[in-house]
TIPANU-944619 format. One record per residue: residue in one letter; z, y, x of N, C-alpha, C in turn. Coordinates in nm, 2 decimals. Layout:
// residues N
R rest    npz    npy    npx   capz   capy   capx    cpz    cpy    cpx
R    a      Z      Y      X      Z      Y      X      Z      Y      X
...
This chain:
// residues 286
R rest    npz    npy    npx   capz   capy   capx    cpz    cpy    cpx
R    m   0.00  -0.12   0.07  -0.02   0.00  -0.04   0.03   0.13   0.11
R    n  -0.09   0.20   0.06  -0.10   0.34   0.12   0.02   0.42   0.11
R    a   0.06   0.53   0.19   0.13   0.62   0.15   0.17   0.70   0.03
R    i  -0.02   0.75  -0.02   0.02   0.82  -0.10   0.05   0.76  -0.28
R    s  -0.01   0.62  -0.22   0.02   0.54  -0.37   0.15   0.51  -0.35
R    k   0.23   0.48  -0.22   0.38   0.45  -0.25   0.45   0.55  -0.27
R    r   0.40   0.70  -0.27   0.42   0.84  -0.33   0.44   0.81  -0.48
R    l   0.31   0.79  -0.48   0.32   0.80  -0.65   0.41   0.67  -0.72
R    v   0.37   0.59  -0.69   0.51   0.45  -0.74   0.65   0.53  -0.72
R    g   0.68   0.59  -0.66   0.79   0.66  -0.64   0.81   0.79  -0.76
R    l   0.74   0.85  -0.78   0.69   0.93  -0.85   0.72   0.89  -1.00
R    l   0.65   0.78  -1.03   0.62   0.70  -1.17   0.76   0.66  -1.22
R    t   0.83   0.60  -1.07   0.96   0.58  -1.15   1.06   0.70  -1.18
R    l   1.02   0.78  -1.10   1.10   0.95  -1.15   1.07   0.93  -1.30
R    a   0.94   0.93  -1.32   0.88   0.97  -1.45   0.95   0.88  -1.53
R    i   0.96   0.77  -1.53   1.01   0.64  -1.66   1.14   0.69  -1.67
R    g   1.27   0.71  -1.56   1.36   0.75  -1.56   1.40   0.89  -1.67
R    g   1.28   0.97  -1.68   1.30   1.11  -1.72   1.26   1.08  -1.86
R    v   1.18   0.98  -1.90   1.13   0.97  -2.03   1.26   0.88  -2.11
R    l   1.31   0.80  -1.97   1.42   0.70  -2.13   1.55   0.80  -2.09
R    g   1.59   0.92  -1.97   1.71   0.96  -1.99   1.73   1.08  -2.04
R    s   1.62   1.14  -2.12   1.61   1.28  -2.16   1.49   1.29  -2.29
R    d   1.49   1.38  -2.35   1.41   1.42  -2.43   1.29   1.51  -2.41
R    v   1.32   1.56  -2.25   1.26   1.69  -2.21   1.11   1.73  -2.23
R    l   1.05   1.59  -2.22   0.91   1.56  -2.24   0.85   1.61  -2.38
R    a   0.91   1.62  -2.52   0.86   1.58  -2.60   0.86   1.73  -2.65
R    g   0.93   1.84  -2.57   0.94   1.98  -2.63   0.90   2.07  -2.55
R    t   0.76   2.06  -2.49   0.76   2.18  -2.39   0.70   2.30  -2.49
R    l   0.63   2.30  -2.60   0.60   2.40  -2.71   0.76   2.44  -2.71
R    d   0.87   2.38  -2.75   0.94   2.44  -2.82   1.02   2.54  -2.72
R    d   1.04   2.46  -2.59   1.10   2.55  -2.50   1.01   2.66  -2.48
R    i   0.85   2.66  -2.45   0.81   2.80  -2.47   0.84   2.89  -2.57
R    r   0.85   2.83  -2.65   0.89   2.95  -2.80   1.01   3.01  -2.80
R    q   1.12   2.96  -2.73   1.22   2.94  -2.72   1.25   3.07  -2.61
R    s   1.23   2.99  -2.49   1.19   3.12  -2.34   1.09   3.19  -2.37
R    k   0.96   3.20  -2.39   0.87   3.33  -2.43   0.84   3.32  -2.27
R    t   0.81   3.21  -2.25   0.73   3.20  -2.09   0.68   3.06  -2.02
R    l   0.60   3.07  -2.00   0.53   2.96  -1.91   0.56   2.95  -1.78
R    r   0.60   2.87  -1.72   0.59   2.80  -1.58   0.48   2.76  -1.54
R    v   0.45   2.81  -1.42   0.33   2.71  -1.37   0.33   2.74  -1.22
R    a   0.31   2.60  -1.20   0.35   2.59  -1.05   0.16   2.60  -0.95
R    y   0.20   2.65  -0.85   0.08   2.66  -0.76   0.12   2.68  -0.62
R    r   0.01   2.66  -0.54   0.04   2.63  -0.39  -0.04   2.77  -0.33
R    e   0.04   2.82  -0.25   0.04   2.97  -0.20  -0.05   2.93  -0.07
R    e  -0.13   2.83  -0.03  -0.20   2.83   0.08  -0.34   2.73   0.05
R    a  -0.38   2.75  -0.10  -0.49   2.68  -0.14  -0.64   2.74  -0.19
R    p  -0.68   2.89  -0.13  -0.78   2.90  -0.14  -0.91   2.85  -0.16
R    p  -0.96   2.87  -0.24  -1.00   3.02  -0.34  -0.95   2.98  -0.45
R    f  -0.89   2.84  -0.47  -0.80   2.84  -0.59  -0.70   2.85  -0.64
R    a  -0.61   2.87  -0.52  -0.42   2.90  -0.58  -0.42   2.96  -0.44
R    y  -0.31   3.11  -0.40  -0.32   3.14  -0.27  -0.18   3.26  -0.32
R    k  -0.16   3.31  -0.22  -0.03   3.42  -0.23  -0.11   3.56  -0.18
R    t  -0.13   3.67  -0.23  -0.19   3.77  -0.21  -0.11   3.81  -0.05
R    p  -0.16   3.89   0.04  -0.09   3.97   0.10   0.00   4.05   0.04
R    a   0.01   4.11  -0.12   0.07   4.20  -0.15   0.25   4.07  -0.24
R    g   0.23   3.95  -0.21   0.27   3.87  -0.30   0.28   3.84  -0.42
R    q   0.12   3.81  -0.48   0.07   3.80  -0.63   0.00   3.71  -0.56
R    p   0.04   3.58  -0.74  -0.04   3.48  -0.73  -0.22   3.54  -0.77
R    a  -0.29   3.46  -0.69  -0.42   3.44  -0.74  -0.50   3.34  -0.66
R    g  -0.65   3.33  -0.70  -0.69   3.24  -0.74  -0.79   3.20  -0.85
R    f  -0.86   3.09  -0.86  -0.96   3.05  -0.95  -0.90   3.00  -1.07
R    m  -0.78   2.88  -1.03  -0.70   2.80  -1.10  -0.60   2.90  -1.18
R    i  -0.52   3.02  -1.07  -0.42   3.13  -1.11  -0.49   3.21  -1.24
R    e  -0.63   3.25  -1.20  -0.68   3.32  -1.36  -0.70   3.24  -1.45
R    l  -0.74   3.09  -1.46  -0.78   3.01  -1.55  -0.64   2.99  -1.63
R    c  -0.52   2.97  -1.58  -0.43   2.98  -1.63  -0.37   3.06  -1.71
R    q  -0.39   3.19  -1.63  -0.35   3.32  -1.69  -0.41   3.35  -1.83
R    a  -0.54   3.31  -1.83  -0.65   3.28  -1.97  -0.57   3.21  -2.04
R    v  -0.50   3.08  -2.00  -0.49   2.98  -2.11  -0.34   2.99  -2.19
R    a  -0.28   3.11  -2.09  -0.10   3.16  -2.15  -0.20   3.25  -2.22
R    k  -0.29   3.36  -2.21  -0.31   3.45  -2.29  -0.36   3.36  -2.47
R    d  -0.41   3.24  -2.45  -0.47   3.18  -2.54  -0.32   3.10  -2.64
R    l  -0.24   3.03  -2.51  -0.12   2.98  -2.58  -0.06   3.09  -2.70
R    a  -0.05   3.22  -2.59   0.05   3.36  -2.71  -0.03   3.36  -2.79
R    q  -0.19   3.34  -2.82  -0.23   3.36  -2.95  -0.18   3.23  -3.05
R    q  -0.21   3.12  -2.98  -0.16   3.00  -3.07  -0.01   3.00  -3.14
R    l   0.06   3.05  -3.02   0.20   3.02  -3.05   0.25   3.17  -3.12
R    k   0.16   3.24  -3.17   0.24   3.37  -3.16   0.34   3.43  -3.13
R    i   0.34   3.41  -2.97   0.42   3.48  -2.89   0.37   3.58  -2.81
R    p   0.32   3.77  -2.85   0.25   3.85  -2.79   0.29   3.87  -2.63
R    d   0.43   3.88  -2.64   0.46   3.88  -2.49   0.54   3.78  -2.42
R    l   0.39   3.68  -2.44   0.47   3.56  -2.35   0.46   3.57  -2.19
R    k   0.55   3.54  -2.13   0.55   3.57  -1.98   0.50   3.41  -1.89
R    i   0.46   3.46  -1.76   0.38   3.34  -1.70   0.53   3.38  -1.55
R    t   0.58   3.27  -1.53   0.65   3.25  -1.41   0.60   3.15  -1.29
R    y   0.55   3.18  -1.20   0.51   3.11  -1.07   0.62   3.06  -1.00
R    v   0.60   2.92  -1.00   0.69   2.83  -0.89   0.60   2.79  -0.82
R    p   0.61   2.82  -0.65   0.53   2.75  -0.57   0.56   2.64  -0.53
R    v   0.47   2.52  -0.48   0.50   2.41  -0.45   0.39   2.38  -0.33
R    t   0.39   2.23  -0.27   0.32   2.22  -0.16   0.26   2.10  -0.21
R    s   0.14   2.06  -0.09   0.04   1.94  -0.14   0.15   1.80  -0.17
R    v   0.28   1.81  -0.12   0.35   1.70  -0.11   0.44   1.69  -0.24
R    n   0.47   1.83  -0.29   0.64   1.81  -0.38   0.57   1.87  -0.54
R    r   0.40   1.90  -0.55   0.36   1.99  -0.62   0.38   1.86  -0.80
R    l   0.36   1.74  -0.79   0.40   1.64  -0.89   0.52   1.65  -0.91
R    d   0.66   1.63  -0.80   0.79   1.69  -0.88   0.81   1.79  -0.95
R    a   0.71   1.90  -0.92   0.74   2.05  -1.02   0.75   2.01  -1.15
R    i   0.65   1.88  -1.19   0.69   1.84  -1.35   0.76   1.76  -1.36
R    l   0.80   1.65  -1.29   0.87   1.51  -1.30   1.02   1.59  -1.28
R    q   1.05   1.70  -1.24   1.18   1.73  -1.24   1.25   1.81  -1.33
R    n   1.09   1.88  -1.41   1.14   2.00  -1.53   1.14   2.15  -1.48
R    k   1.09   2.13  -1.39   1.05   2.29  -1.30   0.94   2.33  -1.33
R    a   0.85   2.32  -1.38   0.69   2.40  -1.40   0.67   2.29  -1.57
R    d   0.56   2.39  -1.59   0.48   2.32  -1.75   0.36   2.27  -1.67
R    l   0.26   2.33  -1.60   0.15   2.29  -1.58   0.17   2.33  -1.41
R    i   0.08   2.27  -1.40  -0.01   2.27  -1.22  -0.13   2.33  -1.23
R    c  -0.13   2.44  -1.15  -0.25   2.49  -1.17  -0.31   2.51  -1.04
R    d  -0.39   2.38  -1.00  -0.41   2.37  -0.86  -0.54   2.33  -0.84
R    s  -0.62   2.31  -0.73  -0.69   2.20  -0.72  -0.67   2.08  -0.70
R    l  -0.62   2.05  -0.81  -0.56   1.89  -0.82  -0.65   1.79  -0.89
R    t  -0.72   1.69  -0.82  -0.77   1.60  -0.86  -0.70   1.50  -0.95
R    q  -0.79   1.48  -1.09  -0.70   1.41  -1.19  -0.79   1.22  -1.10
R    t  -0.66   1.13  -1.10  -0.68   0.97  -1.03  -0.61   0.93  -1.13
R    v  -0.66   0.80  -1.14  -0.60   0.69  -1.22  -0.46   0.66  -1.19
R    e  -0.44   0.70  -1.03  -0.30   0.65  -1.02  -0.18   0.77  -1.04
R    r  -0.25   0.93  -1.03  -0.16   1.03  -1.10  -0.19   1.01  -1.21
R    r  -0.22   0.95  -1.31  -0.26   0.96  -1.46  -0.09   0.87  -1.49
R    r  -0.07   0.80  -1.44   0.04   0.68  -1.44   0.15   0.77  -1.44
R    v   0.16   0.91  -1.37   0.27   0.98  -1.34   0.29   1.07  -1.42
R    v   0.17   1.17  -1.46   0.14   1.31  -1.55   0.01   1.31  -1.63
R    d   0.03   1.37  -1.72  -0.11   1.39  -1.81  -0.17   1.51  -1.75
R    f  -0.30   1.49  -1.74  -0.42   1.63  -1.71  -0.47   1.65  -1.86
R    s  -0.50   1.79  -1.82  -0.58   1.86  -1.94  -0.77   1.82  -1.96
R    v  -0.82   1.86  -1.99  -0.96   1.81  -1.94  -0.98   1.89  -1.80
R    p  -1.09   1.85  -1.80  -1.13   1.91  -1.67  -1.17   2.06  -1.64
R    t  -1.13   2.08  -1.56  -1.16   2.26  -1.50  -1.25   2.27  -1.40
R    f  -1.26   2.18  -1.31  -1.35   2.22  -1.18  -1.41   2.08  -1.13
R    i  -1.51   2.05  -1.06  -1.59   1.95  -0.97  -1.57   2.00  -0.84
R    d  -1.55   1.92  -0.73  -1.57   1.94  -0.60  -1.60   1.83  -0.56
R    g  -1.58   1.81  -0.43  -1.61   1.68  -0.32  -1.62   1.74  -0.15
R    a  -1.54   1.64  -0.13  -1.50   1.65   0.03  -1.62   1.64   0.09
R    t  -1.59   1.75   0.20  -1.66   1.75   0.33  -1.63   1.77   0.46
R    f  -1.69   1.83   0.55  -1.61   1.83   0.69  -1.71   2.00   0.74
R    a  -1.59   2.06   0.80  -1.66   2.16   0.92  -1.64   2.13   1.02
R    i  -1.76   2.19   1.10  -1.71   2.17   1.26  -1.82   2.28   1.33
R    r  -1.76   2.31   1.45  -1.84   2.43   1.54  -2.00   2.38   1.55
R    n  -2.07   2.52   1.57  -2.16   2.52   1.56  -2.24   2.40   1.66
R    d  -2.17   2.37   1.75  -2.25   2.27   1.83  -2.13   2.12   1.85
R    g  -2.10   2.14   1.71  -2.06   2.01   1.69  -2.11   1.90   1.59
R    p  -2.06   1.79   1.62  -2.17   1.69   1.55  -2.20   1.66   1.41
R    q  -2.27   1.64   1.31  -2.33   1.71   1.22  -2.32   1.56   1.16
R    d  -2.35   1.45   1.25  -2.37   1.30   1.20  -2.26   1.21   1.19
R    i  -2.14   1.23   1.08  -2.06   1.18   1.05  -2.06   1.06   1.14
R    a  -2.14   0.99   1.20  -2.15   0.86   1.23  -2.11   0.91   1.39
R    k  -2.14   1.03   1.46  -2.09   1.05   1.60  -1.97   1.11   1.57
R    l  -1.85   1.08   1.52  -1.72   1.14   1.49  -1.66   1.01   1.54
R    t  -1.70   0.94   1.57  -1.68   0.76   1.64  -1.57   0.78   1.76
R    g  -1.49   0.80   1.76  -1.38   0.81   1.91  -1.35   0.96   1.89
R    k  -1.35   1.05   1.82  -1.31   1.14   1.83  -1.20   1.18   1.73
R    k  -1.14   1.29   1.76  -1.01   1.32   1.65  -1.06   1.48   1.55
R    v  -1.05   1.42   1.45  -1.05   1.46   1.31  -0.94   1.51   1.23
R    g  -0.94   1.64   1.17  -0.82   1.71   1.11  -0.88   1.64   0.97
R    v  -0.72   1.70   0.86  -0.74   1.70   0.74  -0.64   1.74   0.65
R    a  -0.61   1.80   0.54  -0.50   1.86   0.53  -0.37   1.79   0.48
R    a  -0.24   1.80   0.51  -0.15   1.68   0.51  -0.17   1.65   0.37
R    g  -0.11   1.51   0.31  -0.08   1.51   0.20  -0.16   1.51   0.09
R    t  -0.27   1.55   0.11  -0.35   1.55   0.01  -0.47   1.44  -0.03
R    l  -0.51   1.40  -0.14  -0.60   1.35  -0.23  -0.73   1.29  -0.10
R    t  -0.78   1.43  -0.02  -0.85   1.43   0.06  -0.82   1.37   0.22
R    e  -0.70   1.31   0.23  -0.65   1.29   0.39  -0.70   1.15   0.37
R    q  -0.65   1.09   0.19  -0.70   0.93   0.22  -0.82   0.94   0.20
R    g  -0.88   1.01   0.10  -1.03   0.96   0.10  -1.08   1.00   0.20
R    t  -1.07   1.03   0.31  -1.14   1.04   0.45  -1.12   0.94   0.50
R    r  -1.00   0.90   0.55  -0.97   0.74   0.60  -1.06   0.65   0.55
R    n  -1.04   0.59   0.39  -1.14   0.52   0.35  -1.29   0.55   0.36
R    s  -1.31   0.67   0.32  -1.47   0.71   0.38  -1.51   0.66   0.55
R    l  -1.38   0.70   0.62  -1.44   0.68   0.73  -1.44   0.53   0.79
R    a  -1.34   0.48   0.71  -1.30   0.30   0.75  -1.46   0.24   0.68
R    a  -1.48   0.31   0.53  -1.64   0.24   0.50  -1.74   0.26   0.58
R    l  -1.72   0.37   0.66  -1.87   0.36   0.74  -1.89   0.31   0.90
R    h  -1.72   0.21   0.90  -1.69   0.20   1.04  -1.70   0.31   1.12
R    v  -1.65   0.45   1.10  -1.60   0.56   1.22  -1.51   0.51   1.26
R    n  -1.47   0.49   1.35  -1.35   0.48   1.40  -1.27   0.61   1.49
R    a  -1.26   0.70   1.41  -1.17   0.81   1.46  -1.04   0.87   1.44
R    e  -0.97   0.94   1.52  -0.83   0.96   1.50  -0.81   1.04   1.39
R    i  -0.73   1.06   1.27  -0.69   1.15   1.18  -0.61   1.19   1.21
R    v  -0.61   1.38   1.21  -0.45   1.46   1.23  -0.45   1.53   1.15
R    p  -0.35   1.50   1.03  -0.29   1.62   0.91  -0.24   1.73   0.97
R    y  -0.33   1.83   0.91  -0.24   1.94   0.94  -0.16   1.99   0.83
R    k  -0.09   2.11   0.81   0.01   2.17   0.72  -0.10   2.28   0.67
R    t  -0.17   2.36   0.76  -0.26   2.47   0.70  -0.37   2.50   0.74
R    f  -0.42   2.58   0.70  -0.58   2.56   0.73  -0.58   2.64   0.90
R    e  -0.55   2.73   0.86  -0.50   2.81   0.97  -0.49   2.71   1.13
R    e  -0.42   2.64   1.08  -0.37   2.55   1.23  -0.50   2.49   1.25
R    a  -0.54   2.39   1.14  -0.65   2.33   1.15  -0.78   2.44   1.25
R    m  -0.78   2.54   1.18  -0.95   2.61   1.22  -0.90   2.67   1.43
R    v  -0.76   2.68   1.42  -0.75   2.71   1.53  -0.74   2.57   1.66
R    a  -0.76   2.44   1.58  -0.73   2.30   1.68  -0.93   2.29   1.66
R    l  -1.01   2.33   1.59  -1.14   2.32   1.59  -1.17   2.40   1.71
R    e  -1.14   2.50   1.68  -1.23   2.64   1.75  -1.22   2.59   1.90
R    k  -1.04   2.52   1.94  -1.02   2.50   2.10  -1.07   2.41   2.09
R    g  -1.16   2.33   2.03  -1.18   2.18   2.03  -1.07   2.07   2.06
R    n  -0.96   2.10   1.98  -0.88   1.95   1.96  -0.90   1.90   1.91
R    i  -1.02   1.88   1.77  -1.05   1.83   1.70  -1.18   1.87   1.66
R    s  -1.28   1.80   1.61  -1.43   1.76   1.62  -1.47   1.83   1.50
R    a  -1.38   1.83   1.40  -1.46   1.84   1.25  -1.28   1.81   1.17
R    y  -1.30   1.92   1.08  -1.20   1.96   0.95  -1.24   1.90   0.83
R    f  -1.18   1.83   0.74  -1.20   1.74   0.62  -1.10   1.83   0.55
R    a  -1.20   1.86   0.40  -1.13   1.93   0.30  -1.28   1.96   0.19
R    g  -1.21   2.01   0.05  -1.31   2.03  -0.06  -1.38   2.14   0.01
R    r  -1.50   2.08  -0.04  -1.61   2.21  -0.01  -1.58   2.37  -0.02
R    a  -1.54   2.37  -0.15  -1.48   2.50  -0.19  -1.42   2.58  -0.22
R    m  -1.36   2.48  -0.09  -1.21   2.59  -0.04  -1.25   2.58   0.08
R    l  -1.35   2.47   0.18  -1.38   2.51   0.32  -1.47   2.61   0.30
R    t  -1.57   2.67   0.23  -1.63   2.75   0.24  -1.57   2.89   0.23
R    s  -1.44   2.90   0.11  -1.39   3.03   0.12  -1.31   3.04   0.23
R    m  -1.26   2.99   0.26  -1.16   3.00   0.42  -1.24   2.98   0.50
R    i  -1.36   3.03   0.56  -1.47   2.97   0.67  -1.54   3.09   0.66
R    k  -1.60   3.16   0.53  -1.62   3.30   0.49  -1.53   3.39   0.51
R    g  -1.41   3.37   0.51  -1.29   3.51   0.55  -1.24   3.49   0.71
R    h  -1.31   3.42   0.77  -1.21   3.37   0.89  -1.29   3.44   0.97
R    p  -1.22   3.54   1.11  -1.26   3.61   1.18  -1.40   3.53   1.28
R    d  -1.40   3.40   1.31  -1.52   3.34   1.42  -1.56   3.27   1.28
R    a  -1.61   3.29   1.15  -1.69   3.23   1.06  -1.81   3.18   1.14
R    s  -1.87   3.27   1.20  -2.02   3.26   1.22  -2.02   3.15   1.37
R    r  -1.93   3.11   1.37  -1.88   2.98   1.50  -1.86   2.84   1.40
R    i  -1.84   2.85   1.26  -1.80   2.75   1.20  -1.91   2.72   1.12
R    m  -1.95   2.58   1.09  -2.03   2.55   0.98  -2.02   2.47   0.92
R    l  -2.07   2.40   0.79  -2.04   2.30   0.71  -2.13   2.20   0.71
R    a  -2.11   2.05   0.71  -2.20   1.97   0.73  -2.24   1.98   0.60
R    s  -2.34   1.88   0.58  -2.40   1.88   0.44  -2.37   1.76   0.41
R    t  -2.30   1.67   0.45  -2.23   1.50   0.36  -2.15   1.56   0.26
R    f  -2.15   1.48   0.15  -2.04   1.49   0.05  -2.00   1.33   0.07
R    l  -1.84   1.31   0.07  -1.79   1.21   0.13  -1.74   1.18  -0.01
R    t  -1.70   1.27  -0.18  -1.63   1.21  -0.24  -1.64   1.34  -0.38
R    i  -1.64   1.30  -0.50  -1.70   1.38  -0.63  -1.54   1.36  -0.66
R    e  -1.44   1.50  -0.65  -1.32   1.48  -0.71  -1.34   1.63  -0.86
R    p  -1.30   1.54  -1.01  -1.30   1.66  -1.09  -1.13   1.71  -1.08
R    f  -1.13   1.80  -1.10  -0.97   1.90  -1.10  -1.02   1.88  -1.26
R    a  -0.82   1.93  -1.28  -0.79   1.95  -1.38  -0.61   1.96  -1.39
R    l  -0.56   2.09  -1.50  -0.41   2.06  -1.50  -0.32   1.99  -1.54
R    a  -0.22   1.97  -1.45  -0.14   1.89  -1.48   0.00   1.92  -1.57
R    m   0.06   1.83  -1.60   0.15   1.86  -1.74   0.26   1.75  -1.76
R    h   0.36   1.75  -1.85   0.45   1.64  -1.88   0.38   1.53  -1.92
R    r   0.39   1.42  -1.84   0.33   1.30  -1.96   0.39   1.26  -2.06
R    g   0.33   1.22  -2.14   0.38   1.20  -2.31   0.36   1.32  -2.39
R    d   0.37   1.46  -2.38   0.38   1.57  -2.46   0.26   1.60  -2.53
R    g   0.18   1.50  -2.61   0.09   1.52  -2.67   0.00   1.68  -2.77
R    d   0.17   1.73  -2.79   0.10   1.86  -2.91   0.09   2.00  -2.76
R    f   0.17   1.99  -2.63   0.14   2.06  -2.52   0.00   2.04  -2.48
R    r  -0.07   1.89  -2.47  -0.16   1.92  -2.37  -0.28   1.92  -2.50
R    l  -0.25   1.90  -2.60  -0.38   1.95  -2.70  -0.37   2.09  -2.71
R    a  -0.26   2.17  -2.70  -0.28   2.34  -2.70  -0.34   2.35  -2.59
R    v  -0.31   2.34  -2.43  -0.36   2.37  -2.35  -0.52   2.34  -2.34
R    d  -0.55   2.18  -2.41  -0.74   2.13  -2.39  -0.76   2.25  -2.47
R    t  -0.73   2.28  -2.62  -0.76   2.42  -2.71  -0.74   2.50  -2.65
R    a  -0.69   2.59  -2.56  -0.71   2.70  -2.49  -0.85   2.69  -2.44
R    l  -0.83   2.60  -2.30  -0.99   2.56  -2.20  -1.10   2.57  -2.30
R    s  -1.08   2.49  -2.42  -1.23   2.50  -2.48  -1.25   2.64  -2.52
R    h  -1.16   2.71  -2.53  -1.19   2.83  -2.62  -1.25   2.89  -2.48
R    i  -1.21   2.93  -2.34  -1.24   2.98  -2.27  -1.37   2.95  -2.22
R    y  -1.40   2.80  -2.18  -1.52   2.76  -2.17  -1.61   2.82  -2.27
R    r  -1.61   2.83  -2.40  -1.71   2.84  -2.51  -1.72   2.96  -2.53
R    s  -1.59   3.06  -2.50  -1.65   3.21  -2.53  -1.71   3.25  -2.36
R    g  -1.73   3.14  -2.29  -1.81   3.18  -2.15  -1.69   3.27  -2.00
R    d  -1.61   3.27  -2.08  -1.50   3.35  -2.03  -1.45   3.28  -1.84
R    i  -1.52   3.17  -1.89  -1.48   3.07  -1.78  -1.58   3.14  -1.66
R    t  -1.68   3.17  -1.70  -1.81   3.25  -1.60  -1.78   3.38  -1.51
R    r  -1.68   3.48  -1.60  -1.59   3.60  -1.55  -1.51   3.55  -1.43
R    i  -1.45   3.47  -1.50  -1.33   3.37  -1.39  -1.38   3.35  -1.27
R    f  -1.49   3.29  -1.27  -1.59   3.19  -1.17  -1.64   3.36  -1.07
R    i  -1.67   3.42  -1.13  -1.75   3.54  -1.06  -1.60   3.65  -1.01
R    n  -1.55   3.65  -1.05  -1.36   3.67  -0.99  -1.31   3.60  -0.87
R    t  -1.39   3.47  -0.88  -1.31   3.45  -0.75  -1.38   3.41  -0.65
R    f  -1.52   3.40  -0.70  -1.68   3.36  -0.59  -1.75   3.47  -0.56
R    g  -1.76   3.57  -0.64  -1.81   3.70  -0.61  -1.92   3.72  -0.73
R    a  -1.96   3.83  -0.71  -2.07   3.87  -0.82  -2.18   3.84  -0.85
R    k  -2.25   3.79  -0.71  -2.37   3.75  -0.71  -2.36   3.56  -0.76
R    e  -2.26   3.51  -0.73  -2.23   3.35  -0.76  -2.24   3.31  -0.92
R    r  -2.28   3.26  -0.98  -2.25   3.16  -1.11  -2.23   2.98  -1.08
R    p  -2.18   2.95  -1.20  -2.15   2.81  -1.19  -2.30   2.73  -1.18
R    t  -2.27   2.66  -1.08  -2.37   2.54  -1.03  -2.33   2.50  -1.17
R    p  -2.52   2.40  -1.19  -2.58   2.32  -1.32  -2.48   2.21  -1.32
R    t  -2.42   2.20  -1.23  -2.30   2.06  -1.27  -2.19   2.10  -1.32
R    l  -2.11   2.21  -1.27  -2.03   2.30  -1.34  -2.07   2.30  -1.46
R    q  -2.16   2.41  -1.48  -2.21   2.42  -1.67  -2.22   2.29  -1.73
R    a  -2.25   2.20  -1.66  -2.27   2.05  -1.79  -2.11   2.01  -1.77
R    l  -2.04   2.04  -1.70  -1.89   1.98  -1.72  -1.81   2.08  -1.87
R    y  -1.84   2.20  -1.79  -1.82   2.30  -1.92  -1.80   2.26  -2.04
R    m  -1.97   2.23  -2.04  -2.03   2.18  -2.18  -1.97   2.06  -2.23
R    i  -1.93   1.95  -2.17  -1.88   1.85  -2.21  -1.75   1.83  -2.20
R    a  -1.67   1.94  -2.15  -1.53   1.91  -2.15  -1.52   2.02  -2.27
R    t  -1.60   2.12  -2.34  -1.56   2.19  -2.47  -1.54   2.10  -2.57
R    l  -1.45   2.11  -2.65  -1.38   2.04  -2.75  -1.46   2.14  -2.87
R    p  -1.51   2.03  -2.94  -1.56   2.09  -3.07  -1.40   2.13  -3.16
R    e  -1.39   2.26  -3.27  -1.31   2.29  -3.33  -1.29   2.19  -3.46
């Protein structure tokens, strides 16, 4: 059993204990009505999806999406003064925020998987991305040429395990080095301590674009995985999940998702045909 699977088994045990020992999972909407607050968990260093600005404010695609969800929930629940409380998490402990009832939603580049669905529930899809890798301009673009070299990954993420599985399937014997932050990985890449850094393509594109040495870094054309993102929430709370899915359907149907996309990725950018199809399919009829 790999490390991520062991982690999810532990979280599942905690989730089962929570279901048997408390009724907290049964009334998220009631809690929101009482507190007039939606608690949102997010990572502070996961641009362009979720991050903390220099001014200390949460920002990113998932943050704006959840702000739009909160606005719709306020209308559904008739709470015009609904507030959002942000709960910082990491890639390692973000599911704990739900299981320990510290947050109502995880608004992050969190991939929906079968294993994770044993622990938490997910909304309809919110984005689709795929893992690839960044290299120096003079680096190996062919993944087979990474054999015998060191490659970096984001520690504790699905991409870490996905990279291990993909390299093993391709018989590429590379040493995998986990990094806590993109900045640490970029320094290692620039110094030649690693030959490549694996992460989601959208995240890599955003991070490289804003990096001082962006001209020296490039993305490979290879996609190793396809990863559907969704908002995570308490498992078994169907009323809350329906309210969130209703909000997302309104956002997709109205076209507000395009505004959020442009705010994140730039005025000249538009959702890809794949993303457009995803939002059409994910929109629930009234």
